C-alpha positions in Angstrom: 91.2 75.1 117.9 91.1 73.4 115.2 94.1 70.8 117.0 91.3 70.7 120.4 88.3 70.1 117.8 90.1 66.7 116.6 91.2 65.8 120.1 87.4 66.0 121.4 86.3 63.9 117.8 89.0 61.3 119.2 87.6 60.9 122.7 84.3 60.8 121.7 85.1 57.8 119.2 86.9 56.3 121.9 84.4 56.7 124.7 81.8 55.3 121.8 84.2 52.2 121.3 84.3 51.4 125.0 80.8 51.3 126.0 80.2 49.3 122.5 82.4 46.7 124.3 80.1 45.3 127.1 77.2 45.3 124.3 79.0 43.7 121.7 80.0 40.9 123.9 76.7 40.9 125.4 75.3 40.2 122.1 77.5 37.4 121.7 76.3 35.9 124.6 73.1 36.1 123.7 73.2 34.5 120.5 74.9 31.3 122.3 72.7 31.2 125.0 70.9 27.8 125.2 72.8 27.0 121.9 74.6 23.9 121.0 77.8 24.4 119.1 79.0 21.0 117.1 82.7 20.6 116.5 82.7 18.4 113.6 85.9 15.9 113.7 87.5 15.2 110.0 89.0 12.1 111.4 87.0 8.6 113.0 84.8 8.8 115.6 87.9 6.4 117.3 90.5 8.6 116.3 93.2 11.1 118.0 91.4 14.0 116.6 87.8 13.3 117.7 89.7 12.3 121.5 90.9 15.7 122.0 88.0 17.4 120.6 85.7 15.6 123.2 88.1 16.3 125.9 88.0 20.0 125.0 84.7 20.3 124.5 84.1 19.1 128.1 85.9 22.4 129.0 84.9 25.1 126.4 81.5 25.6 127.2 82.3 27.2 130.5 84.4 29.8 128.8 82.3 30.3 125.8 79.9 33.2 126.2 76.2 32.6 127.2 77.9 29.0 128.4 77.4 27.2 125.0 77.0 23.3 125.3 79.6 21.7 123.1 78.9 17.8 121.2 81.2 16.2 119.0 80.5 14.3 115.9 83.0 12.7 113.6 82.7 13.4 109.6 86.0 11.1 108.1 86.6 10.7 104.4 88.7 12.2 101.7 91.8 13.0 104.1 89.6 15.4 106.0 88.2 17.5 103.0 85.2 16.2 103.3 84.1 17.7 106.0 85.6 21.0 105.6 83.6 21.1 102.6 80.5 20.5 104.7 81.2 23.0 107.2 82.0 25.6 104.6 79.2 25.1 102.2 76.5 23.0 103.6 76.5 23.8 108.0 75.0 26.6 109.5 77.4 29.6 109.0 76.5 31.2 112.1 79.0 29.8 115.0 77.9 27.1 115.7 79.7 24.7 114.0 83.4 24.2 114.6 85.7 21.9 112.4 88.3 20.3 114.0 90.6 19.7 111.2 92.4 16.7 109.6 95.2 19.0 108.7 96.0 17.5 105.5 92.5 19.1 104.9 94.3 22.4 104.6 96.8 21.6 101.6 93.9 20.3 99.3 92.8 23.4 97.4 96.4 23.5 96.6 96.4 20.2 94.6 92.9 20.1 93.7 91.6 23.5 93.0 87.9 22.1 93.1 87.7 20.6 96.3 84.9 23.4 97.0 86.8 25.7 99.9 89.4 27.9 100.1 91.8 27.2 103.1 93.1 30.8 103.3 89.3 32.2 104.0 88.9 29.4 107.3 88.8 31.4 110.8 90.8 29.7 112.8 90.4 29.3 116.9 93.3 27.7 117.8 95.2 24.4 118.2 95.9 22.2 121.1 98.9 21.5 119.8 101.3 20.9 116.5 102.6 17.1 116.1 104.8 15.2 114.2 103.2 13.2 111.1 104.6 9.2 111.3 105.4 6.5 108.9 104.2 3.6 111.6 105.1 0.0 111.3 103.1 -2.9 113.2 106.0 -4.9 115.2 104.9 -7.8 112.8 106.0 -5.9 110.1 108.7 -7.6 108.1 110.5 -4.4 107.6 110.6 -1.8 110.9 113.2 0.5 109.8 113.7 2.9 107.5 116.4 0.9 105.4 114.8 -2.5 105.8 112.1 -0.6 103.7 113.9 0.1 101.0 114.7 -3.4 100.9 111.2 -5.0 101.4 108.0 -4.0 100.3 105.0 -3.0 103.1 101.7 -2.1 103.2 100.3 1.1 104.6 96.5 1.7 105.1 94.8 4.9 104.3 91.4 6.9 103.8 92.1 7.7 100.4 95.3 8.1 97.6 94.5 11.9 98.1 95.2 12.2 101.8 98.4 12.2 103.8 98.3 8.5 104.3 99.2 8.3 100.6 100.9 11.2 100.0 103.9 10.7 102.8 104.8 7.5 102.1 104.8 8.0 98.2 107.1 10.9 98.8 109.3 8.5 100.8 109.5 6.3 97.9 110.1 9.3 95.7 112.9 10.9 97.4 114.7 8.1 99.7 114.1 4.8 97.8 111.5 3.1 100.0 108.6 0.6 99.1 105.7 1.3 100.4 102.5 0.1 98.9 99.7 2.2 100.0 96.2 0.5 100.0 93.6 3.1 100.2 89.6 2.6 101.3 90.1 2.5 105.3 87.9 5.6 106.1 89.1 7.0 109.6 92.3 6.3 112.1 90.5 3.6 114.3 89.8 1.5 110.8 93.6 1.9 109.9 94.4 0.6 113.4 92.3 -2.2 113.2 93.6 -3.2 109.6 97.3 -2.8 111.0 96.3 -4.7 114.1 94.3 -7.5 112.4 97.7 -7.8 110.1 95.7 -6.9 107.1 98.4 -4.0 106.2 102.0 -3.8 107.7 101.4 0.0 108.8 100.2 3.4 108.2 101.0 6.9 108.2 99.4 9.2 111.4 100.2 11.8 114.2 102.7 10.7 116.9 100.4 12.3 119.5 97.3 10.5 118.3 99.2 7.2 119.5 100.1 8.6 122.7 96.3 9.5 123.8 94.5 7.0 122.0 97.1 4.2 122.2 99.5 4.7 124.8 99.8 0.7 125.2 100.7 0.2 121.9 103.6 2.4 122.6 104.6 0.8 126.1 104.1 -2.7 124.7 105.7 -2.0 121.8 103.6 -3.2 119.3 104.4 0.0 117.2 107.5 1.4 115.5 108.0 4.7 113.8 110.3 5.0 111.3 110.5 8.2 109.8 108.5 11.4 111.3 107.6 14.8 109.1 107.2 18.0 111.4 108.1 20.0 114.7 110.7 18.5 116.5 109.4 15.5 118.7 111.9 14.7 121.8 110.6 11.2 121.9 111.2 10.3 118.5 114.4 12.1 118.3 115.7 10.3 121.2 114.7 7.1 119.4 116.9 7.5 117.0 113.5 8.3 114.1 114.5 10.5 111.4 113.1 13.3 110.6 112.0 13.3 106.8 113.6 16.8 106.4 117.1 16.1 107.3 117.0 12.8 104.7 116.3 15.6 101.8 118.9 15.7 99.1 118.2 19.0 97.3 116.6 22.5 97.9 113.8 21.6 96.0 112.7 18.3 97.8 113.4 20.6 101.1 110.6 22.7 100.0 108.1 19.9 99.0 108.7 18.8 103.0 108.1 22.4 104.0 104.6 22.7 102.0 103.8 18.9 103.4 104.7 20.0 107.3 101.5 22.6 106.9 99.5 19.9 108.7 102.0 18.9 111.6 102.4 22.7 112.4 98.4 23.0 112.3 98.2 19.7 114.8 94.7 19.6 116.7 93.4 22.8 115.0 89.8 24.2 115.2 88.4 26.4 112.8 85.1 28.2 111.8 83.8 28.6 108.4 84.5 32.0 106.8 81.0 33.0 107.0 80.7 33.6 110.7 80.8 37.2 111.9 83.9 38.1 113.2 82.4 38.9 117.0 81.8 35.3 117.3 85.4 34.7 116.0 86.9 36.6 118.4 84.9 35.2 121.1 85.3 31.6 120.2 89.5 32.2 119.9 89.0 34.1 123.9 87.0 30.6 124.6 89.8 28.6 123.7 92.8 30.5 124.9 91.3 30.5 128.5 90.3 26.7 128.2 93.9 25.3 127.2 95.4 27.3 130.0 92.9 26.3 132.4 94.2 24.1 135.1 90.9 21.5 135.1 91.5 20.9 131.2 95.7 20.4 131.7 94.6 18.2 134.3 92.6 16.0 132.1 95.0 16.5 129.3 97.9 15.0 131.4 95.9 12.2 132.6 94.9 11.4 128.6 98.3 11.6 127.6 97.1 14.8 125.3 100.0 17.0 124.4 99.3 21.0 125.2 101.3 23.1 123.2 98.8 25.7 122.0 99.1 27.7 118.9 96.5 30.8 118.6 94.2 31.0 115.9 95.6 34.3 114.5 99.1 32.3 114.4 97.4 29.3 112.1 96.6 31.8 110.0 100.1 32.7 109.3 100.7 29.2 108.8 98.0 28.7 106.1 99.2 31.9 104.8 102.5 30.8 104.5 101.6 27.5 102.6 99.9 29.2 99.8 103.0 31.2 99.0 104.3 28.0 98.0 105.5 28.2 94.7 103.2 26.7 92.1 106.5 24.6 90.3 107.1 23.2 93.4 103.5 22.2 94.1 103.6 20.9 90.3 106.7 18.9 91.5 105.2 17.3 94.4 102.1 16.2 92.2 104.1 14.5 89.1 106.5 12.8 91.5 103.6 10.8 93.7 101.6 10.6 90.5 98.9 13.1 91.4 97.1 13.0 88.2 96.8 9.6 87.6 95.1 9.4 90.8 93.1 12.3 90.3 91.8 10.1 86.7 91.6 7.4 89.1 89.2 8.6 91.8 86.9 10.5 88.9 87.1 6.9 87.2 85.7 5.3 90.5 83.0 8.2 90.9 81.5 7.9 87.6 81.1 3.8 87.8 79.7 4.7 91.2 77.2 7.2 89.7 75.9 4.6 87.4 75.4 2.1 89.6 73.3 4.3 91.4 71.5 5.1 88.5 71.0 1.5 87.5 70.0 0.5 90.6 67.3 3.4 91.1 66.0 2.6 88.0 65.6 -0.9 88.6 63.9 0.4 91.6 
């Protein structure tokens, strides 16, 4: 009799759960109906991350409960950390704001504990594709191979010295003996590309897939040369003889650092929502994302726009981030010391202090 009672209770609970599912889905659809979802890109408006986000936005609305309208805006700065900090701390926490992450921002809390967010708490929707990070040189650069950059100093543009645009070349300087001189202040990939094209700098750090989607004519016309890459195996680069940074590391400690740094490339074109978004909406957005990146219409436009599609589910991105946060503290400290991170933090703090003083003096004058 006791066993029968348990079975009846289990059956009743299961029935309640099943009956609740449609109502649950309906509540999500009701919330999103007639609403707008804004995807905020951590890169520049003309960069690859914003570009891919706009293509996804044109298709994912049809698969979102309530047929919500998706739009894309850009908020570059601090290697993508500016956008993540805004989304987590200032934006609506109801699922109407989605982050189109600039991958390096995921590691920022491990490097800068006071950055203003915890990447482990981000709720990942999915990634269109992982993608290799590359160190690029313009075709007029005095050094267009890794061995040449060991002999000749070349300049490389980045938004901030607290971003991968600095970390990657600085790490290569430390481990391989290259002579990259990183120039900060070019906020957003489009500005960095312009600086490279105009000859203000010799190159920059970027993602190979971003060039494929936004600057395919540069690749076809051999305007840019990739001299080393980091992250997942990339056939185009491997066949062109471009070395993977991991293969250049000589010690287990250096390999551990590269494994840590390739977290960003492993996430690639990833999308997330803030920790406060209700789980039901996260599940609905994940389902909409998964359906969209497999849809013929999206795939057709992606092919037309030279966008690589190799989707990663949100749940798998959760594990990528979890793995990064399990990196031994001594490995991270070794990396920070190698690239002069403490000095960079002091330099950034001094700049902020001077900017505040200047603003205060201006306000007092007015």
